[in-house]
C-alpha positions as CSV (number, residue, x, y, z in Angstrom):
1,M,-33.9,-8.9,73.9
2,S,-35.7,-12.2,73.3
3,Y,-39.1,-12.4,71.8
4,G,-42.0,-13.5,73.9
5,D,-40.3,-13.6,77.4
6,P,-43.3,-14.1,79.8
7,H,-41.3,-12.5,82.7
8,N,-40.3,-9.4,80.8
9,P,-43.2,-6.9,80.3
10,Y,-41.1,-5.0,77.8
11,A,-40.3,-8.0,75.6
12,R,-41.3,-7.4,72.1
13,Q,-43.8,-9.7,70.4
14,P,-42.6,-11.5,67.3
15,P,-43.8,-10.1,64.0
16,H,-46.9,-11.7,62.6
17,G,-46.1,-14.4,60.0
18,L,-42.4,-14.8,61.0
19,P,-41.3,-18.3,60.3
20,G,-41.5,-20.5,63.3
21,H,-44.1,-18.3,65.0
22,P,-47.6,-19.1,63.6
23,Q,-50.4,-16.8,64.6
24,A,-52.5,-18.1,67.4
25,G,-56.2,-18.9,66.9
26,P,-59.1,-17.9,69.2
27,Q,-58.4,-20.8,71.6
28,G,-54.6,-20.2,71.6
29,T,-53.9,-22.9,69.1
30,P,-51.8,-22.1,66.0
31,R,-53.7,-21.4,62.8
32,D,-53.1,-23.4,59.8
33,V,-49.9,-22.2,58.1
34,P,-50.2,-22.2,54.2
35,P,-47.7,-24.3,52.3
36,P,-44.4,-22.7,51.2
37,Y,-44.4,-20.9,47.9
38,G,-44.4,-23.2,45.0
39,V,-45.7,-26.2,46.9
40,P,-49.3,-27.0,45.7
41,P,-51.9,-27.8,48.4
42,R,-53.0,-31.5,48.7
43,Y,-56.6,-32.1,47.6
44,G,-58.7,-35.2,46.9
45,Y,-58.0,-38.8,47.9
46,Q,-54.8,-39.4,49.7
47,Q,-52.8,-42.6,49.0
48,Q,-53.3,-45.2,51.7
49,P,-50.2,-46.3,53.6
50,Y,-48.7,-49.6,52.5
51,G,-50.5,-52.6,54.0
52,M,-53.7,-50.7,54.9
53,Y,-57.1,-51.8,53.5
54,P,-58.6,-49.4,50.9
55,P,-61.6,-47.3,51.8
56,A,-65.0,-48.9,52.1
57,W,-67.2,-49.6,49.1
58,M,-64.3,-49.5,46.6
59,P,-64.6,-52.3,43.9
60,G,-64.0,-55.6,45.5
61,M,-64.8,-54.5,49.0
62,P,-67.6,-56.5,50.9
63,G,-69.0,-53.7,53.0
64,P,-68.3,-50.5,55.0
65,G,-65.0,-50.8,56.8
66,L,-64.6,-54.5,56.2
67,P,-61.4,-56.2,55.0
68,P,-61.2,-57.6,51.4
69,P,-63.4,-60.6,50.6
70,A,-61.9,-64.1,50.7
71,H,-60.9,-65.7,47.4
72,W,-63.0,-68.6,46.0
73,G,-60.0,-71.0,46.5
74,E,-59.7,-70.1,50.1
75,R,-63.4,-70.8,50.7
76,V,-63.1,-74.2,48.9
77,G,-60.0,-75.0,50.9
78,A,-61.8,-74.2,54.2
79,W,-64.8,-76.3,53.2
80,M,-62.6,-79.3,52.4
81,L,-60.8,-79.1,55.7
82,D,-64.2,-78.9,57.5
83,L,-65.3,-82.0,55.5
84,M,-62.3,-83.9,56.6
85,V,-62.8,-82.9,60.3
86,I,-66.5,-83.8,60.3
87,V,-66.9,-86.7,57.9
88,A,-63.6,-88.6,57.7
89,P,-63.6,-90.0,61.3
90,M,-67.2,-91.4,60.8
91,Y,-66.1,-93.3,57.7
92,A,-62.9,-94.4,59.3
93,L,-64.8,-95.9,62.3
94,G,-67.2,-97.6,59.9
95,F,-64.3,-99.2,58.1
96,V,-63.2,-100.7,61.4
97,D,-66.6,-102.5,61.6
98,I,-66.0,-103.9,58.1
99,V,-62.6,-105.1,58.9
100,R,-63.8,-106.8,62.1
101,S,-66.7,-108.5,60.4
102,D,-66.6,-112.2,59.4
103,D,-68.2,-111.3,56.0
104,P,-66.9,-107.8,55.1
105,A,-68.8,-107.9,51.8
106,N,-72.1,-108.1,53.6
107,A,-71.2,-106.4,56.9
108,D,-73.9,-104.3,58.5
109,P,-73.1,-101.0,60.4
110,G,-71.6,-101.9,63.7
111,P,-70.9,-100.1,67.0
112,F,-67.9,-98.3,65.7
113,F,-70.0,-96.8,62.9
114,A,-72.6,-95.8,65.4
115,V,-69.9,-93.9,67.4
116,G,-68.8,-92.3,64.1
117,V,-72.4,-91.1,63.4
118,A,-72.6,-89.6,66.9
119,Y,-69.2,-87.9,66.3
120,F,-70.5,-86.5,63.0
121,L,-73.6,-85.0,64.6
122,V,-71.7,-83.5,67.6
123,M,-68.8,-82.1,65.5
124,G,-71.2,-80.7,62.9
125,F,-73.1,-78.9,65.6
126,Y,-69.9,-77.6,67.1
127,Q,-68.6,-76.3,63.8
128,L,-71.9,-74.5,63.2
129,Y,-71.7,-73.0,66.7
130,R,-68.1,-71.8,66.0
131,E,-69.2,-70.2,62.7
132,G,-72.0,-68.3,64.4
133,R,-70.1,-67.3,67.5
134,Y,-66.7,-66.6,66.1
135,G,-67.3,-66.4,62.4
136,Q,-64.9,-69.3,61.8
137,T,-65.1,-73.1,61.5
138,T,-61.9,-75.1,61.9
139,G,-61.2,-74.8,58.2
140,K,-61.9,-71.1,58.1
141,K,-59.6,-70.5,61.0
142,V,-56.8,-72.4,59.3
143,L,-57.3,-70.4,56.1
144,R,-57.7,-67.2,58.0
145,I,-61.1,-66.3,56.6
146,S,-64.3,-65.4,58.5
147,V,-68.1,-65.1,57.6
148,R,-69.6,-61.8,58.9
149,R,-72.7,-59.7,58.5
150,Q,-72.3,-57.5,55.4
151,A,-74.0,-54.5,57.1
152,D,-71.7,-54.1,60.2
153,G,-69.1,-56.9,60.2
154,R,-70.5,-58.6,63.2
155,T,-70.6,-62.4,63.6
156,L,-73.9,-64.1,62.6
157,G,-74.9,-65.9,65.8
158,F,-76.0,-69.5,65.8
159,G,-79.5,-68.9,64.4
160,M,-78.4,-67.0,61.3
161,A,-75.5,-69.4,60.8
162,F,-78.0,-72.2,60.7
163,V,-80.3,-70.3,58.3
164,R,-77.3,-69.6,56.0
165,K,-76.5,-73.4,55.9
166,L,-80.0,-74.1,54.8
167,A,-79.8,-71.3,52.2
168,H,-76.9,-73.1,50.6
169,I,-79.5,-75.5,49.1
170,V,-80.2,-72.6,46.7
171,D,-76.5,-72.6,45.7
172,S,-76.8,-76.3,44.6
173,L,-80.1,-76.1,42.7
174,P,-79.1,-74.4,39.4
175,C,-76.3,-76.8,38.5
176,Y,-74.3,-75.7,41.5
177,L,-74.1,-72.2,40.0
178,G,-74.3,-70.5,43.4
179,W,-71.2,-72.2,44.6
180,L,-69.3,-70.8,41.6
181,W,-70.8,-67.3,41.8
182,P,-67.9,-65.9,44.0
183,L,-65.6,-66.4,41.0
184,W,-66.9,-63.3,39.3
185,D,-69.0,-61.5,41.9
186,V,-67.6,-58.2,43.1
187,R,-68.1,-59.2,46.8
188,R,-67.4,-62.9,46.1
189,Q,-70.8,-63.9,47.5
190,T,-72.7,-67.1,46.9
191,F,-76.5,-67.0,46.5
192,A,-76.8,-67.9,50.1
193,D,-74.6,-65.0,51.1
194,K,-76.7,-62.6,49.1
195,M,-79.9,-64.0,50.7
196,C,-78.6,-63.7,54.2
197,S,-76.6,-60.5,53.6
198,T,-73.3,-62.1,54.7
199,V,-69.7,-61.9,53.3
200,V,-66.7,-64.1,53.8
201,I,-63.6,-61.9,54.5
202,K,-59.9,-62.2,55.1
203,V,-58.8,-61.9,58.7
204,A,-55.5,-61.3,60.3
205,K,-53.6,-64.2,61.9
206,G,-54.5,-64.6,65.5
């Protein structure tokens, strides 16, 4: 005779505690079965699976639930790429004016340099828009880092991105100390980041 046959009213019920037949709870769900004899229960912090970010607010973490902060070298690399994208074409076009001049040593800014200045302004605005809207300039996207709000990980928006750019003036005042502060800061923030409550974090490729 089998245990638990729903069509047999005389079927015997399995004894309580028999292996493979945990007792049912109030809602019909099995109760927790204690670990086998000799196996200690698991308490405390469980090891994170390989490749997962550690829990929030551990040392080196920028904020609740956010990925690890970007390294100082990654931030510098992104800044240099942005500088090349924004400034280099302007100077290249200005050089064209010098080459075309009859007196290169005394050449005045010409039409090509004017185009370069217009490019500089438009591209600078566009990079600021990208940083506020998506958290990434062109350089940050290449280096796979992003600037976010420390409190909730959201992007800054154009207004706060602009304020953060102005706050970088403070980074430059005390002998550029603010730019170097991420080298030893636990959240790798500049003074501007601390003033605006922002962090620069690593992001997945995408």
